[in-house]
Structure formats: structure tokens, C-alpha cells
N, C-alpha and C positions, 0 to 999 in steps of 0.2 A: 783480564787474564784468562778467564774461563772461555771467552770468545776466541782468543788466540789458540788455546789448547784444542777447542772443538774444531776450529778451522784447519789446524794442522792435522788432526786425526782424520778429518774428512778427506783432505788432500792425500794423505798417505794411503787411505783405504782405496781411493780412486786409482792411485798409482799401481797398487798391487793387483787390483781387479784388471786394469788395462794391461799390465805387464803379463799376467797369467793368460789372458785371452790372446794376446799377440804371440805368445809362445806355443799356441796350439793346445793349450790346456782346456779341458772340458770344464765349463762353469755350470754348476748345478744350482738351479733357482728354486725357491719355495713356491709351490702352487697354492694360492689362496683364492678367496672369493673373486677378486677382479682380474686374476691372471689370464683367463681366456680372452677378456676384452683387450688386454695388453698384447697378447699374441696376435689377435686379429688386427689391431691397430698397426703393429709393426709390418704387417703383410697386406696393407691396403691395396686392394685390386689384384692381389696375388693368390693363386691357389696353394694349398698346403695339405699335408696329411698330419693329423693329430692322432698319435698312437698312445693309448693307455695300456700299461703293462704292470706286472708284478714279478718280483724275483722268484716267486713260487709257482708261476704259471708256465707250464710246459708248452702250451700253444703259443704263448707270447714269445718264448724263445725261438720256436719254429718260425713264427712270422717274421721276427727280426732277422733271422738268417736269410729268409727269402728276400726281404727288402735290401739286405746288404748285397746280395747277388745282383739285384736289379739296379742298384744305385750307380755303378760305373757306366752303365749303358744310358742312364737318364739323369744327367747332372742337374736337370731342372726340377727334379723331385725334391721338394722342400719338406723335410720331416721334422716334426716337433714331437718329442717323446715326454710322456708324463708317467712317472711311477706312482701307483696308488699306495705304495708302502710308506706310510707316514714316518718321517724322520729317518729314512734310509740314508746311511752314511755315503758321502761323496765317493769314497774309495770303493765301496761295493758297487755303486752305479758305474764307475769307470771300469771296474773289473768285468762287469756284465757286458759292456760294449766292446771291450777288448776281445772277449770270447766270440761275439757275433760278427765283428768286423763292420758293424753298422756305424755310419757317421751321421749324427743328427745335427741340425742347425741350432736346435735348442733342446736342453734337457731340464725337466722340472720334476720335483718330488712333492707329493701332497704334504702340506705343512702339519696336518693333523689327520686323524682317522675319522673325522666327522662325516657322516653320510651326506651332510649338506653339500659337500664339495662335489659329489656326483650330480646333484640337482642343478648346480650352477653351470654344468656342462650341458646337460639335457635333463629336463624335469622328469622324463620317463626312465632314465637310466638308474638302475639299482646297484651298479658296481660290478656287473659281470665282465669278465676279461677273457681274451683281449677285446678291447673296444677300439676300433679304428674309425676315425671320423674324416671323411673326404670333404674338404672345403673347396668350393670353386672360387673364382675371382670375385664374385659378389658375396662371398661367405655364406652362400646357401650351402647346406651340408646334408650328407647322408651318413648315418652312423651304422656300422656293421659290428654287431656283437658276435664274437667267435672268430675263429681263424680266417683271415683274409687270404684268398688264393692269388697266385701270380696273375692269372687272367683278369681278375677284378681290378688290380692295380694298373695293368696294361690298358684295360678298357677305359679307366678313369684318365690316364695320361693322354689317351687318344681324344677323349672328350674335351679335356682342358685345352689341348692344342687347337682343336676346332673352335672352341669358345673364344680363344684369343686371336683367331684369324679374321 
């Protein structure tokens, strides 16, 4: 009986997740120790931008607006967003992105405020924001702490285009 209940619950959960994703609903995922590996695995041989932000970071908001303006001209720009605000409510995350107009391929939120989560991303990172990590197709990366400028993203896009040629 317990197995039937568990199977039914799992099936219903999967249905609701798929249903909300297909309706264009933003799904916010918990960022935990292995999340970066999951993100890289999903993007095997594909470049992406990993942007760490906080709701209280003015430079983060400015950078998101810049990326939102760049996005329509560069649909190949794969952006993964990670909020360092542990436990940030999904509605707050959705509200933030409605304000910026930025569309992310994935949105994550730190599951806890443990400083260890920073070190799982980069052992030298202490949590300064914004932190934008440029991953090439081999997942070699360059991390820029502080506001990323339009030209830096354009130069990276040019680099990855040449890398893929």
C-alpha cells in the first residue's frame, strides 16, 4: 500500500513539474553541493554564463538589465542564474526577473547560507557579488567579481563563436 501511495505521489509531482515547465513557468531549483556539476553535465560541450546575484545587490540588478538587452541579439547566450540569498521565495525570484526582463535558462537559489557553497563554485571565492563565471565549451572558466560590462560579454561571445568554428 505504501509503495502505491509513494508511486502515485511521485507521478503527480512529476506531472506538476512538467506541466508548470511547459506553461513557461519559471522553476527555481535549490543550489547545493553538487549543483554546479549538474549544470555542467547538462551543458556538455556547450558554453554558458553562470551569474551569481543577490536581491540586495545594486550592481547585480544593473548587470541583469544589461544582459536582458543583449539577449534578443544573441539567442545563443545560455544564462544560468544563482541567487546567493538562501531560502529566497520563488515569487521574489520571479518578481526580480519580471523587473529586469532577463530570461534565464535555469534559475537556482542557495539552499543554505553556508559559506561552503561559495567554495564549491571556486575555492578562492568569498561570496563577493556580482560574480559572473564565463564557461567555454570545455568548461574552462573565467570568473569576474564585480559588475560585468557589455563589452566583456560581447568579447566572450566572439571568443566562443571562434572556439566552435
